[in-house]
N, C-alpha and C positions, 0 to 999 in steps of 0.2 A: 505494499499501499504506500501511496506517497503522504509526508509527514510536511515535506516542507512547505512555506509561503510559497503561496501565486506568485509567479513573477520569475522566483530565483534561478540564479543563472544555472540553466544544465538541467531544471526542473522538467520532472514528468507531469502532463498535465491530469489534472482530476476531473471527473466527470461534474462535478459541481463547478471549472470554470468555464464551461463550453455548454453547458443544456440547463435547461431550466423548465420546468412545468409551473407557473404561475397563475394562480387562481386570485379572479378580483371582482367585485360587486361594482356594475357600470354607478358611476353619480353623475353623468348629464351635463357635466363641466370639464373643469380639467385634472388630469392624476396623473402622477408619477407612479410607475412600476420599479420598483429597488430589486430587481432580481438576482441580482451580482454577476451578470454577464457584462464583460466590455465591450460593448458594441461600438462605441465611441473610437476607441483605438483598433479591435481586431474586426470589425464588420461582422456582419451574419444575418440572418433570417427571424424575423419575427411574425409567427402564425397565431392568427386570432381567430377566437370561435365562440360565439353567443351558445350558451349551454340552457338557456331559459324557454325560451322558443324559437322559433325558424329563424334563421338570419347566416348569409353567407359566410365560409371562410374565407379571411383577408390574410394576405402575405405581403409583407413589408419587407424590403431587402436593402441593406447598407451600399448597396453597388447602384441601385436605382434611384434612391435617396429617399429622406421621409417624404411623407403626406401622397406616395406614390403606391397602389396595391394592384395586387390581382386578386383574382378570387379561386380559389381548385375546383368549384361545382360549377365555373362557366367558362364559358369560350372568350370571353369581351376582352381584349386588348387592354392593357395597365391603363386606369386609372388617376387622375389628380383629383383628392379630397382635401380639402382645405378643413382643419381641426381632427383630422383623423390620426395618425402617428405622426406626431410632430418633432420628436426627435430622438435619435439613436445618443443614449449615454454612456457613459463610464460603467454603471451597474443596473445598466434596464433601456428604459425607453420612456417617452411622455407621450400621453394623450391628450388630444383634443375633445369634444363634445361631438362628434363625429354618432351618429346613435348606431349606426353598426358594432361599435367596438367599445360606445363607452354610454350604452341609454340607462336613465336613472326610470326605474317604473316602478312606483306604490315603495321604495326604498329597494326593492329585491331585485339584479337585474344579472346573473351571474356570467362569467366569462373566466374560458380556459384561454392561457396564453404559452405558445412552446416557443422557447427561443434556443436556435442552434448558432452558435460563433462558430466562426472563421478558426480554423485551427488543424493542422497536420494531423491524420490517422483520424479526423472526425467528419469535419463539413467545410465545402466553398462552395462560392458563389462566383458566377462567371455571365459576363452580360459579354453578346457579341452581334454584330452585323453578319449574317448570312451571305453568301454567293452564290449560292443554288450547285455548286460543282461539289461532287463527291470527294472526300479527302479533308473537307475542313476539318481544323485540327482546335479543339480547345485544349491550351495550356492549363493544370490546375496545381494546387499546390496543397493536396492531399500526403502527396511521399508515398502512398500504397493505390494499387489502384482500386476506383471506384465498385461499390457492390451494388449502389443505386443513383441513376441519373436522374433525374426531372427536368423538362424543356419546356417552357412555354414559350410562343411569339407574343412578345410585349405592343409592337407595334399594331395588331390587326387581331381580329377574331382569328380563332385559333383552338383546336385541342387540345391538349396537355400531354405531353406525350412522357413514357417512362422505360427506361433499359433497369435493368437487370440482371445482374453477374449469373443468375441461376437460369435466366431463360436466354441468355446469349444473346449477342447483337443482332441476328437475323428475326428476330421476333420483338414484338413491342405490347406495350399496356397503356389504358388512356386514362390518369388520372380523374379524369370528370365523369368516365363513364364506369359502368357495371361490365363491360365486355370481357371476355377471355382474349389472352393472348391472342396476338396477330404476328401472321410469319410474314415478314416483309424486309429484305436487305437493304431498300433505300432509305431508312432512316440512322440508324448504328453500323458504323462501321470496326470499331475496335477501342479497346480502353486499357490504360497501363499506367503505369504509376507517376507518370507524368502529363500526358496528355488521353485526352476521348476524341475520336474520329466520326465527325457526323459522315452520312450519305449526301444525296443529293435533294432529298424530299423537301418540299417547300414549308412544310409545317416546322421543320425542325433546322432549316435551312434555308431560307426565302433568302433571294437574290435581294439583296439592299433592305431585310427587311431588321428589325433589333428583335433579339432574342435574347432570355434567362435560363442560367442551366444554375441545379441546384445539383448538389455533389455528394451524396453518403459514403464514405468509405465502409471499406469492409476490411474490421482487424478486431475481431474478438479475441483472440490471444496478447494482442499489445507488442509494446518495442521489447518487452522482457521474453515475449515467447513463450509463458505460462498462462498466463488469464489475468494475472492478478492489476496488470494495468489495461486492458482492453477495455474498449470503449464503447465499442458499437461493432452490431452483427447484422449482417444483409444475408439471408437464409432460404432455405425453402423445406418442404416438406410435402410427403403424402400423405392424405387421411388414412385413416384405418377402422372408421364408422363407430370409435370409442373414445376413451383416455387417449390421449398421446402426449407422451414426456418429451420437451425438446431439450437438449443440453447446449448451451451455451458458455458456460465453464463459471457463471457469474450469476446474479441474480438482475432482472432488470424492470425499468422502472415505467416505459415507455414502450408502445407495440403499436407496428403499423401492419396487418395482416390482409392479403387477397388471394381471392382463389384465380388459377391463371386457367385451368383447364376447361372453365365455362364461367358463365357468368357471376358475378354476386360483387357485393358494394365493399369499397374499402374502408377499413372499420379502424380505429383508434382508440386506445385505452392507454390510461396510464394512472401510477397507483396513486397520486394526488386525487383527482378523481373519484376514485375509487374500481381498483381494479384488485380483486380480493380473493382470499380462502374462505368459501362460505361453507365448506365439509361435506358438499352435497354438490348438484345440480339446482342451483338456485340463481334467480335473473337476480343477482347482486352488482354485477358490474357497469359502468356505467361506458358508452361508446358514443363514440363522434364519428360523423362520414365525411373524409374529404371529396366525396362526390355529389352530396347532399347538406342543403341547409337546415336540416332537421336540429330540434333539440337534443340534448344528453338523452340516449334510449337505455332502459336496463336491457342486460341481454347477459347471459351467461357465457363467457371467453374463454374460463378457464382461469388458474391462476397462477401468480409468479412462487418459484418454489428460488432455493439458495441459489442452484446451480443454472436453471432457466425459464420454463414455465409448463405447465400442463394444459395443453390444448385440451378444452371439451365440446366445444361449439364447431367450430372450423375444422372438423375431420371426417368431412365426407368419406367412406369406402373407394379407393383408387385415386380421389383427385388430388389436384396439386395445389399449393400452396406456396405465395412469398411473404417476406416477410422483412420489415425491419426494428432491430431489436436495441433499445439504450440502455445501458448501464443505472442500476441504483446509486444514491450517492447516500450521502457523502464519504469518499474516498480517503479523504484523509482527518486523520485525531481533531478532535476538539481540543482547543487550547485553555477553554475556561466549563467550568459548571455551568454558567449561564448562556450557555450555546445549546445545552442539552437535557435541562432538565429546570425546569420552572412548576412554582405552588401558585394555585389564584382559587380565588372565589368565585362563582358565578356573578360576574357584573352587572348585569341589569341595563345593558344599552343596547341602542338599537343597531350600534355599531359592532357586529360580530366579527369574532367566534363569542362563546359566553364566557369558556374559560380560555385567556391568552396566554401564551407561551413563549411569544416572541420567533417561533422557529416552526416546522413542519412537525406534526408530535404525531409519534408513531404508536406509544403506549399511554394509557388513560386509566388511572385508579381515581373511581369518585366515592365520596363518604360524604353524608351529613353527620356532622361530628358531634349536634347534639341529640341526636336520636339513638334509637336502638336498633339497629338493622345492621346489613349484610352491604360490603364493599361490592363496590362491579369493576371487573376488570374489563377491558376491552383495549381493542390495537387498531390502526388502520388494515393490518393487512386480514383481519377476520370481520370486521366491521360489517354490519350491524350486530354482529354475535357479541355475548357478555359471556362472562362467567362470575361469580358470585360467592368468594372467599366469606366469611368459614364454611359454608355449606360443603358438600360433596356432589352438589347437582352438577347435570350436562349442561351444556350451553343454551342460553335463552338468547332472544331476538330483542332489539328494542333500537328503534331510530331514534332515542334522543341524545344519542353522543355522535355524531357525524364527525367526522375528520375533513371533508372537503376545505380547508382554508390552508394559509399559508403559514398561521401566526398563534394555533390553537386547536379546539376542540368546541364542538357544540351551537345548537341555532337558537337556542333560549335566548328571549328579550327581557326576562323579569331576574331582577338582581336576589341575592338570599347569601347573607354572609356566612350562612352555616356550612353552605355546601361547596365542598372544597374538590380541587383538583388537582391531583400529582403528574405532572407531564413530562415524557421522560422521549427525546430523540436517538433514533437507534444510529449509531457512529462506531466507526472502528477504534476500540480499545476499551469503549466504553458500556456499551450496551447494545442486545441484539434479540430480535423475536422469530423464532423457530415453528413453524405448524410443519405436522408430519403427519404420516401416515403408518400405522403399525402394518407388518407382512407377518406374523407372529414365528418368527425367524430366531435361533437363539441368538445371532448377531445382527446387527440393524445399527447401520451408519447413520446417522442424520449430520450432514452439511451444515455449516453456520457461518455467518461471514462477519464475526467480532474481529477476526485478526489475530486474537491473541489466546491464550488458555480460557476460557471461563474459570471463575472463581467460586461462584453462588449462580447457581440454577434452580428454579422452581417451574415442576411438572405439572399439567394437567389433563387428564381425558378432556375432550372435548364431546365427542358425539356418547357418552356414556357417563354415569355418576361413578366416582372416583374419590381417595385421599389427593392433597397434595405432595407430593415427594420432592424434598430439597434435598440435590447433591450438594454438598462441603467438601472441601479438604481437611482431611485428618491425618496429621504428620507428613508422608511422603505419600499418601494414597488419597485416591479420590475414592469416598464412599458414598451409595445411597441406601437408606433402607427406609423402614416404614412404607412400603410398598404395598399394594393390596395382596392378600386383605388382612394384613396388622394394621389395626385404627390406632396402635400407641404408638408409632415410630414416627421420627423426625420429619414432619409434614408441616406445610402452614399451616393446615386446619387443626392441629394439636400442640399443646402444651410441651408434649413429651421431648427430652434428651435424643441424644445420639447412642445408637447401640453399636458399636463398631463389629461388622461383622465379613470375615475375610471370601463369604460367598456372595456377597452382595459387592460389585465392582464393576466400575465402568471406566471406559478411557476416556478422557475428554481432550483434544489437541487445540492446535490452533485454528481449524480449518472444519473441525466434525466432531462428532460424539458417537463413539462407539458403545452403544448398551450390549452388557455380555451378562450372561450367569454362568458361576462356577460351581463344581463340588454337588451337581444336580438341582441345587437350589435356584429355582426361577424367580429371578427379579422382572422380566418382562412382562408378568401380565399387567401391571401398571404402565409401562413403559413401549411397547411393542407388540401388544395385541393386537391379531391380523383381522383389518379395515377400519380398527379405533382409530378415530382422529384425536390426536394431542398439540397441546402448543408448549413451548417452552421459552421461559425468558432468562436468558445471560446476561449475568454482570461481571464486571471484571475492575480491577486495579487501573486506573490511570494518573500517571503522578499529577498532581496537581487539581485534577477534577474529581476523582472517583478512588475509594478505596474499601476494597475488601480487606477484612483482616479479623485478627482473635487477638484476648487477652486473656490473664488471669486476672482474677478479682483479689482486693487486697483489705476489703472490708470496713473501707471510710472511702478514701476520695482518691481518683489518678485521673492523670491526663491522657489522651488516646490519641498520641499523634499520629496523625493521615497526612502530614505532610503540605497540609495547606500553607496559606496566606491569609487567608480571611475568613476562616469557619469551616464548619459544617451547615449547609442549610437543611439537611436531610439527614438522618440518623435512624438507622433498624439494627435492633441489638436482640441476641436471642442466646439463652444460656443453652449448652449444649451438653454439660455432665448431668444433666438435671432438670427439672421442672420449673417452666418460665415461660412467660408469652413472648410472640413476638411483637415487641414496641418499638413504636413509631412516634418520632417527635422532630418538627419543622421549624423554619425559623419564622413563615407566614404565622403561623400557631404562638410561637413562641419558645427560643432556646435563649434564656436568658439568665442573671445571675439571682433567680429565686423560684415559684413555681412553675414548671413547663407541661403543657398539655400534653397528654399522652393517649395515643390508639393501641388496638392490640390488635394484630391482622388476624388472629387467630379466635376472637371474638366479635360478638355485635354488639358489644357493650358499648355507651358513649363515651367521648373523651372523658377523661379523671384530668381537674386541673388543680390538685390537692396537694403535692409533693414535689420537693425539688430533688427531680433523681439527676437530670446535666444540666451543666453550666457550659456557656460559651467558652472558647478558646480558639484563639487565632490558627493554631497547628490541625485541629479538630475539635475537639470536644473535651469535657469531663464529664468523668460519673462519680456520682457519689452513691454509696450504700444506704436506703429506705426501704423498711418494709412492704413498702406497697409494690413495690416493682423487684426490687433483690436482683438487681442488674451489676452489682457488686461486692456478692459475698466473698468473703476470704477462702481462695483456694479453687473458688469454682471458675467452670470455664466459660468463654463463653464467644461469639462468631457477630461482627458487625459488618455495618452495609454504611457509607457515609458518603454526601455528595455534596462537594463545594458549591 
């Protein structure tokens, strides 16, 4: 994984440098979209699509300049529109009040914007004047052969013509149409790492006519050759009539798919709007169409996996399909806790989201702290599905906690100061979420994208009832126990401690989890039962950001040094060699030199505000021995998780 700051000499690009899905609400005025992509200095393409109602796809590129757009679902020539996209900025772009890209309608009009920055091995824009002669060469800066080239005549009406590496230069597709691939060698001649050569057809090479070409690289393995830095893949597959696993070597965030052997729409899904693992064939995914003006449509496309995606819809037996897939980010490790963790209450303003994090939230914990109630766990990967510790219940469904925001969770516009949300972002070295299905095998390897060895893992069945097994490190070995049917083991829904048993052993590495059993003792009934769906939450130590650790109680007071400089904002503590709750403190409710409100993940009890169990310390936090919590009993063993 790349971890250096953007722009450092000799640095390899991360996906967050060159691609963004940014969702916004129209305001009918002027607004700046701060998606972090340098369009002013590097150039690229902004693709905007209305989600709430039928609106055309609008494409703006830096070669053509601000205010000029094309519509991928129409054949029209390039148009000039005042107050549309008014500027390309160093960290995004600015919009005027043009109704097709920034409508205010009863306060709620949703848009999706996809930004592709020019960059080697990712994307390029080339504008040119045709000559009507076979052999017209377009130089590009991808540094690798393009996987997809989309060409549109800008000076006159024409269809959109698409080259894809897996259908070859002797065929084409049309982005504005549903047609199958067409065999015709007069459009595209050849593609290389330095140029793209056109035929004589006037639609892509009209003599004296202006054209634009959008070039997408095919580079799933990246400069390293091992996939760790690959950003984009342009591939194909053949349908099997059922579920089909597509292996990219990394988890995607954006996907464009088109059937090529017969007619079919072009479909775009992304994880910001909702491309989820619903645990079954459920129309939970939100898709938009380059060839249509339609609003977001609920559809079951399949779901992303740690190494690609499982296709469930576009898999007609024997049919051929092409795709463009873009890697999920971020790829760099965060440098501060505020980049990846936030705490808030339901804010009650008309400006959504309800719980504001300041970053795209991937995991959300909800709790009304003043009531006797369950927690709610939900994630971007599995929404609208929810789990409810401390119960053993299977997954439920609610639309109360929506993730289609760039800076938080929820669509409530009422305030409640007791309804708290704890928000996590998936990021290398910090935190990951993995959804998987058991195969009933003695050995099951579950890939993840944490990038380091996880140190704390919480696991839960989704499709069935069951406990919440927790994996931690005991000495030099990873141990997991308390799995079904042992209701008294080390689980998030239990106060019991750890009983180390050599029969329970799993191997957790920087890129996968191998769930096994030894000596004939079957740990797997809770972790890999055939056909059962599961979710894993993986936590790790990232210097200055998060700390998974342990300590031995001293019976009075001691400082727990997490290596922080501004103290811990979130603290989870659990006794491991005896009974003890899974206690939670945070700075939003109060980590102070006095009584500190705390909750217990393993109970439904309202928060307790009458004891001084922990105190603030710049390096982490201080634990005090009080009988209400017993988190510093002399010689007792504890694990903790803290976020700066």
